N, C-alpha and C positions, 0 to 999 in steps of 0.2 A: 462467296466461293461455295460451290456445291460440295456435297460430301464425297462424291467421286473424286473431285479435284483435290480435296484435302488428303484423302488416303493415297491417291496417286503420288502426290508430293511427298508424303511420308515414306512410301515404298521406294521412291527414287533416292531419297536421303538414306534409307536403310541400306541400300546397295553399297554405299560408301562407308557409312557409319559402322556397320557390323565388322568391317575389315580394319577399322582404325586401331592403331596400336594402343595398348592399355595406357601408356603414358600420355597419349594425346587425349583420350577420354578423361583421364584424371585432370589434365590441364583445363578441359572444358568445365568440369565440375567446380574446380577452384576459381575459375574466372567468373562463373555464375555467382559464386559466393561473394566475390569482390564487388561485382556490379550491384548486388543487393545491398551490400554495405554502403555503396556510394549513394543509394537513395536517401540515406540519412533520416532525418526527422519527418520528412514528407511521408514516408512509408508508414511510420508509427502513427502519425496524426490521422492519416487517411483510414487506417485500420481501426483506430479508436473511434472515429466518427461513424464508421459503418457497423461495428460490432458491439459497441458499448464496453469493450474490454479495457481495463485500465492500462495506462502507458507502461507501467512497470511490468505488467504481465506480458505485454506485446514486445517489450524490449528483450525479455527472456526468451520469448518465442522466436524472435528474429535470430537471436544467438543460437538457438537450437537448430533452426533451419540452416543457417550457415555452417554450423559445426557438423551436421550430418552430411552435407555435401562434401565437406573436406574429409570426413571419415570414409565415405565411399571412394573418394579419390585415393586415399592411402590403401584401401582394400584392393583396388585395381592394380596398383603398383606392386603390391606384395604377391598377388596372383593365385594364391592357393584356393580361392573360392571357385575357380574353374574346375577343380577336381580332376586335373589332368592325370590320366591313368594309362599306362603303357604295358602291354604284354608282348614282349618281343617274340619273334618267330622261332619256332622249333621245327625246322624242316625235316629232321630225322626222327621225330617222335613217331612211335608206333602205337596203335595201328594206323592213326591218322595224323599227318603233320599239323602243327599249329601255325596259323598265319600271324602276321604282325598286326596287332590290334591297338589302336590309339583312340582313347575317348576323352572328351571334355564337354563342358557345358557351352552351348552356343545360344545367342539371343533368339527370342521368338519372332520378333517383328513389331509392327506398330501396336502400341498399347494405349487404350483409352483410360484416362485418369479422371475421376470425379473429385471436385473439391469438397472439403468438409465445412460445415457451417460453424463449428465451435473452435476451429483452429485456422484463422484466415492466413496464416503463414506456414506453420509447421506441417499441416496436413492438407495444404492447398497447392497453389500454382507451382512452387518449387519445393514442395514438401517431400516427405519420405517416399511416397509412391513415385513421384517424378524422379527424385534422386536415384532411387534403386533401379527404375526402368532405364534411365539414361546410362547408369553405371553398367547395366547388363548389356548395353549396346542396342537398345530399342528406342526408336523414335516415339514421341509422346504426343497424342492428341488430347489436350486438356479441356475438360468441360468446367467452366467457372461456376462457383456457387453463387446464386443470385443475391445472397445476403451481403456480399462484399465485392462487387464487380470492379470498383475503382482500385481497390487494393490489388486485385488480381491483374488488372491491366498494367499497373506499375511494375509488378514482378515479371510479367510477360515481356515488357520492354527491356528489362534488365537481362533476361535470358537471351533475347534477340541480339542485344549488344554483345553479349558473351560469344554467341555463335559467330558474329561478324569478326570479332577480335581473333577468334581461333580459326577463321577462314573455313567455316563449316556450313553446310546447307541449312537454310532456315526451316526446311521441312523436318528437321530433327525435333523441333518443338513447335506445335501449333496450338493456338488458343481459340476456343469456340464458346460463344455465348448462346443463351436460349433456355427454354423451359424443358419440361419432361419429354416432349416430343423429340427435341434435339438429342437428348440423352439416349432415347430409345433407338433412334436412327444410327447413332454412333455404335451402339452395342451390336446392332443387327447388320452393320456393314460387313460384307464378305472379306474385306481386307483387314479388319480388326483381328488381332491375334490373342489379346488378353484384355481384361478389365480390372481396374483397381478402384475400390469404393470405400469411403468411410462415412457412416451416417446411420440412419434408422433401420430397424429390421424390415419395415415395410418397403423402403426404397431399395435396400440391398437384395431382398428376396425377389423383388420384381425384376431387377437387373439380371440376377442369377437365372430366373425362369426364362427370360428372353434369350439369354446366351445358350441355354440348353435346347431351346426350340429352333435354333438356327439349323440350316441344312448341314453345316459344319460347326458343331459346338466348340466353344472356346472357354478357357478357364476364367472364372470370376473370383477375385480375391476381395471379398466384401467383409469389412469389419463393422459389425452391426450393433454393438453395445452389449451391456451386461449389467447384472445387479451386484456383482462382486461381493458375495457374502463374507462376513466375518464370523468365525466360530469361536466363542469365548468358553474356555474350559473352567470348571468349577473352582479349582484351587487358585487360578489366576485372579479370580474376583475378590479374594480375601484381602480386604484393606486397599484394594486398587480400583474400586468402582468409580470414584470421581476421576481418577487419572485416565482410565479406559474410556469413559464417556466423553471426556474432553478431547481425547485423541480422535475418537470416532466422529464427533461433531465437527471438528476442524476439517476433517477429510470430506465430510458431506457438504460443508459450506464452501469449500475451495472452488473458485470459479463459478459461484452460484449453482453448484451441483451439476455443471454442464461438462463434466468429464465422463468419458465412457468407462472410467475406472472408479467412479463414485460408489462408495459402499452403501447400497440401498437396502441391504438385509444384515441384521445383527442377530445371531442366535445366542441367547443368554440364559443361564440357569434360572429357572422359575423362582427358586428360593431366594435369589439375590436381586432379581430384576426390579422389584417394586420399591427398592430402597435407594441407595446412593446412586447407582448407575442410571436408572431411568429418570430420576429427578434431575441429576446433573445434565444428562443428555438433553432433556427438554429445556432446561434453563439455558444451556449454551446456544441452542438453536433459537430460542425465543429472544435472547438478548442480542443476537447478531443483527446488525442493520440490514434491512432488505435492500438488495442491489438490483440494478437493471440486468435483465437477461439479454441474450444475443439479439433477438428481435421479437416482434409481437406474436408471430405464429408459434414460436417455441414457448413463449409465456402462456399463450392461450391453451396450447396442448397440455402444458403442465397443470394448469388449474382444472382442465377438463378431466385429467386422470385422477386428480385429488377428489373431485366430486364423486367419481365412481367408488372411491374407497369409503366415503362418508356413509354410504348405505350398504356397504359390503357386509355380508354375514360374518360374524365373529371378529370383526375388525373394530378396534377402539382408536379414534383419532385423539391422540394426546395433545397435539399442537396442530391447529388448522388456520392458516393465514387467510386474511381477507383478499379476495381476488383483485388483481390490478392489471392494467393494460400491458405494462412492460416490466414491472418490478416483481421479482420472485421471492416471496416470503418463505422461510423454512417451515417444513411440515414433518410431523413425527406420528407414526401409527404403532399400534401394538396388537399382537395376536398370539395364539398358542401354536405349538408345533402341530397338534392334531388338526386345528383349523387350517393351518397352512398346507398340510398334507391333503386335505379334502378339497382345496380350491387352487388348482394350477394357475389361475389368473394372477394370484398373488406373487408369482415369479416374474411377472412382466415388469420391464423397466419403466420407472417414472423419471423422466429426464428433467432434473432440477434438484433443488436442495431438500431432498426428501429421504427419509429412511424408515424402515419398519423393524421394530424389535420383536423377535419371535422367541417366546419362552419355551424351554424344554425341561422335562422332568428328570431325565436320566440319560446315561450314555447310550443306551439302546435307542431311545427316541432321537438323539442327536445323529446317530449313524443312519437312522431311518430317513431323516430329512436330507442328509447328505446324499443318500442313494437316489433320491427323487429330484435332485437338482438338474436343471437343464445345463447346457454348455455355457461356460463363463470365460471371460477374459482372465479373471483372477479369483482366487479364494484365499482367505487368510485364517490362520489358526493362532489364537492367543492362548498360551498355556504356560505353566511353569516348566522348568527343565524336566522334572520328573513326569509331569503329565504328557509332555511331548514324546518322551521315550516310550510311553505306554499307548500312544495314539496311532500305532501302525495301521490299524484297520481303517481309521478315519482318513489318514494320509493316503493310503492306497486308493480309497474311494474317490477322494478329491483330485488325485492325479488324473483320473479319467474324466474329470468334469471341467478342467480349466487348462489354460496355457501357462499360468504362472501361479505358484503357491508360495505365499508369504508366511513366515513364522514370527515376524515382528514388524512393527510399523504399519503403514496403511497403503492401500493399492494405488492411490493417486500419486502421480509422479512416476513417469515411465522413463527409465534411463535409456539413452540412445547409445548402445554399445554392441559388442560382438555377441554377448551371451543372452541378450534380452529376447524374450518371446512375448510379443503383443498379439495374441491370437487365442484360439481355443475352439473346442467342439461347437458344432451347430446348436443353438442359433446365434452364438457369439460371433461366429464367422461362417463363411461358406466353405472354407477349406482349413481344417485344423492342422494341416501339415506346414503351414506358412506362418509368417509374422509380418506385421506392417511396420514394425520398429526394429532398428538394429540392422547389422550388416547381412544377416541371414535373409533379409527381405529381398535381396538381389536375386535369389534363386527362384522366386516366383516367375520371373520373366526370362528364364533360360530353360533349355531342354538338353538332355544328353545326346551326344552324336559321336559315332565311331567311324574312324578312317580304317579301312582294312587294306593292308599291303600297298599303302599309298607311297608314291615317290616323295622324297624329302622336299622337293621344290613346291609341292602342293600342300604341304602341311603348314598350319599356323605355327608361329614361333614357339608357343608353349608345348608343342608336341614334337618338335624337331630333335634330332639326336643330341645336338650340342647345347640345347636349352639356353639360348642366348640371354634370356631375361632372368635366369636362375630362379625360376618359380619352383615351389615344392611340388613334386610329382610322385605318384606311386608307380614304381617300375618293378614288374614281376612280384608284386605284393609288398615291396619295401618302400617306405617314404624317404625321399631323398631329393637333393638339389643337384645331384651329379648329372653329368652328360652320359650318354650311352656309348 
């Protein structure tokens, strides 16, 4: 099928889908979840063979995929995400009467979604981008990731079954295979209205640039990775070096370091770093069994990045694994804050089980490195209660650098919820106003639209006087479920 035919099919489906009642869209999302469940062990075994991810991890990822579909279904039924806002007419206002104004979010249109290599289920065919686009009322043209095509096809067939069961057009979700050229043509097609991408900085930036070069530019929501720094404050290290190092190492090793929230930088007090913390960190990474990475290209890139660090000025490799075709051994490097400040390339992500410990001399130096950070998905501060109370300047700086700021725990593990932000300033993403995880992700694929002095018969249910679905609305500045 030609690209013109694909987008024409999507546009035709959009004409019906955008007017579908919220309950019907919610039913579709829940039906997709059921159909994915019906795939059973075949889906897990296929994903395991294609990605080298363990079955336990894939079982959890399938659960996440299904649960986020159901979460968006509940969001649709509740309705407040539409931001329905009504300013009733004031015909006798002077000097100028006020017209009746009714605003809500409406879907953009066909969305191009790129699958992610490191999440064959939760960030791929029926993953968060697809779920949020469908929830917003947008048809999806999905570009499969070449690392797990069979897995993608299985989920695609499940979605098509769901569309058939709900008696909806198959053009609501279409599946496309191919290489870089196919992705480029999808982004450049004049009928595409938005793009969602999870992957490397190089890939995301290329897509963003293509979209900006179109005669009619479109939004690109690209999540492109992060080094997710951990800032360890001095008092926190007292007697806790071993515990902190173990916690950091476990996060680095999770999923063979192939999470976009893997903590690749740890800023640690110089007076303590050479003792328990650094020794334990290296020991935990060294003792961990090397595991297979997602595929050979990712593994090759990982070792290529490590080679560059071996000869980098001011960098000491504490732990350097032997290169392998598919297995990613853990690596650990060390440098000083002053060296790190002088070499911006040390901020670049190394995708794999790797971390760099950066030692700092004092609070002033720590605040200096925080100010030089590029945009991140997450930042973490480990400190005592007293230290955190006095860290207002550091906290204020890091708020401008990331989408999620942690004060305990580790950044790996992203809760799918209403309050989650999985995004951040460039280069972590191309749009820091969005998130790719959680219900707020739906707003990427909608735009505000106002009806002025419209007849009741032409208004969507959410803006009608009687509010038949009882959604929360702001009427003349007051939040209410009441009718007018």
